[in-house]
Steps between C-alpha positions, in 0.01 A plus 500: 500500500647229730733652758846346576460207738121542504370168651124564501242620243490851665780741449611736780248777404217254496610358839506851648151563355373179658654578835363854507154390393443174690734492795284493820196546285286190525184711461609570140585135421161388647330765294669376183412147595129613520526621142648181375248287685208716382385626834344848546718783619418760752537862413821504732641213298436662170667819628802288627541359140473837344764638726750213499462314174682703242564394142847392607381287787234336268771425256714336770206298630414391142861402448465256795144381461438515123851503347569541136809346344765766451885501486514697823483217731832364658613154414286228655216747588277492195143476642193362319150378600554225240783319685243324712416290196857376440489163665149420365610567147762231520246233577163605350379516150326800336148383591594459863666844510217693321312568834818602666579751225146635518535532874842681467342751255217554744748562782696753278185682403380514850825649623493757208144592599613554861784721394265708277275545800785594727628740244148670472468517874850656533430759222145578632351375175194296445569138608439252220246230593631155574458274201651211695335457836740321730228370728308361204803290396443294813134442428449151355119497471375405153829550313636239264767292661789643278396854589504418869844358465634806316338752733583311820857465391522880433329568831727296706809633321401854568424436865838334527669786302376829619584477869855357451574777243384769762702322767804519278448865457467552869814291558700693242378827646615400841580800706507853375837635398684661788516874497843659563378617848391148594824346362701744713281429801544118452878536462525723808301247702707211375833674580386568852460129580 
């Protein structure tokens, strides 16, 4: 449900969850990034995910990185991976757009695969094998030209998407919420000036 005066896709509970999970926790963000870029995790990183990435945190991450259309977004905040195609759809015909559509589907499936893997790691379950290999998407050797176009478009989109989404999470998380004790201490300190 959209809260009164909500200006961003996250409600106050989700914002608190982000702050409590990611504020001052770059190690966790870098670990999630490793999952989304298909790098191997250390045992310490696996333990970090199991500890910090609850079902609620995964849901909030997914809301930002792989959003589904719902009525719960505030006005002007409906996110979609497909919006990157808007300008091209105005000037290109169906044949010109076909590779773009294929690439967008590949991008979406890749992100779904990453979330399935993050979910499995967090729950201590068997991690599903990667069907889509990110690094293979950038390999142009011996592939038909259209396949190279589709896969390279997906690869470049994903590289330009994952980091900014995690940076946004870091930015939203900002600093941890102030405890009552810290707030009193700050107020006392400010009143003594």
